[in-house]
Every structure is written in C-alpha cells, then in structure tokens.
N, C-alpha and C positions, 0 to 999 in steps of 0.2 A: 848254738848260737845262732844256725838257720831256722832253730822254731823259735826262740825269739822274734825272729826277723820276722818270719812267717806268723806270727801273733803281732805283729804289730804291721806288716806290710796290709794285711785282707782287711781288716776293719778300714786303713786310712783310703787303701785302695776302694773302697765300697762304702766313704761317706767324700770323695769325691766325685765314685758314677753319681750317688747322690745329687749330689748338687749338682752335678751337668746334665740330670734327666730335671731333678727342679725347675729348671734357670728354663732348658728346651719349652718344657707344660707349659711355665709359668708365661711364656713368647708369646707359644701358642693360643691358647685356650685361653687366653683372656680376648683374643681377637675374631674369637667365633661368638661369643655371649655379647659383643658387642654388633656386630656384623649382624649377629638375626634383632636388637634390638633397635639395630639402626634401619633394617627391613620393615620392623613393626612399625618404629615411626614412618617411615615412609612410605606401605599401606596406611595410614591414620592422614598423613596430612594430604594424601591421593584421595580421600575418601572423602574429606571434609573439603577441599577444592573442588568435589564433580557434586556434595551438597551444596555450596553458594552456588557456581552454576548453572544448577537443577532449580535453586528458586529465582536466581534472578531470571531464568530464562519465562515461571512460571509466574510472574507478574510482571514482565513485558507481555506477555498471552491475555492476561486479564487487561492487562490496560490497553490492549488491542481489543480486545472484544468492550468492555466499558466502552471506550470509544465511538466501537460500530453502533453498538446501541443507542449512545447517546445521537449516531445520525440520523438514524432509522428512526429511532421518535421526532427528531427533528423533522425528519421525509411527511414523518404524520402529519403533527403540526400544519407544516405547509397545502401539504393533500386537503387538510381537513377546514384551514383559512380557505383554498383555491376554492375548494366545495361550497363554504357557504357562503364568496362573497357572487360564486355563477349558480349557483341556486338558488341565493333567496329570494321569496320575489319581492317583497319589499327595501327599504330599511330599515326600519324598525326590528327586524325580521334579521335582517343581515345582521346587524349591529348588534342582539340579543347571542348570534351562535358567535361571533367575534368576542363578544364580553367569555361571555363562557370556558371559549375556547384558550384564552389565554388568559384566563381566573389562575392561581396557583391550590389552593385551598379550595372545598364544600365551601361553599360562607355555615352551613350546622354545624360543620366540628369547631370555629372558631365562635359560634354562638355558647356551646355547652364549652368552653376551655373558658370563657370568659365568666367571670362573676357576675352572681342576680346585683342591680343592681338599683331596683326598685324599691329598696327600704332606705330611708337617710336616720335611719336611729345608726348609735355606735354598737356595738358590737360590750356586752358588760362584763365586766367580772366581778360583782357579785350577787346575791342573789335576792332579788326582789319581795318588797314587805310592804305589808298593808301598812294604812295612813294608821299613827300615833301608836305603834309597836315596836319595838324596841327592836332595835338590829341585832345579826349578830355578833356586832363586836361590841353591844352592851353589857356591863357588865352583870346585868340583872337579867342576861339571856339566856333562856332555859329553866330560868328556878322559878318555883310555884312560892306563892309567897304566905 
C-alpha cells in the first residue's frame, strides 16, 4: 500500500508544486515585460516632447530673426530716405530718389510680365486660307478634281 500511495503522491505533489511555480512565475514575469514596454513608451514620449520643444524654439528663433531683418530693412530705407532728402540738390532729384526708394518692384519686371497690347486682332483658332479657296472644313478640301 505504501508503494501505491507513493505512486499517487509524487505526481500529485509534483503537479501542485508545478501549479504554484507557474502561478508565481505568471505573476512576476508579465510585470517585467510591461515595465520595459512602459519604459520604452516613456522614452519615446520624452523624445517626442523634446522634439516638439526644439521645433517651437526653432520657429521662435526664426521669427525673432525675421523681425530683426525687417527692422534692419526699415532702418536702411529710413537712412536712404533721409539721405535723399538731405543730399538731393533740387526737388525733382529728391522726388525721383524717393519714388525709386519706395517703389516695390522695378518697372522692367512689370513690363516683362504683362502681355503685349499692340495687336488689336483677336487670336485665331483656325488656319488662314486664301480668298476663293475651300477651307479645311469644306467637303472638297484636299481632293483633286
């Protein structure tokens, strides 16, 4: 009887020990995996936040530089206007200098972009033909008689 008890007791005891070990392992090991995943997620979030801060800093710096550039341009414009006003010998020269200074774009660029207006004829969407000859839509066009 002792032998049959031992035959049943050892596998049952091994099963209980296996279940307990599996339960303990199942409770401890999944926490390790989410911790590393959570660490990776936190690292990615930190890198993303850092990137966003870097982008904001970049555009703030760019805006400051553009503002400074605009102010420098305005200072140069004011300096040139003051010089034209002070150094021009007569009113006509002063007016021409100030007009050239305040014009937005050179005149030759505007002329180049506008279409020529010296032709009063409308564009034709057909081929010209000689008088008394059949046109391209005529039934006898291109046929020899």
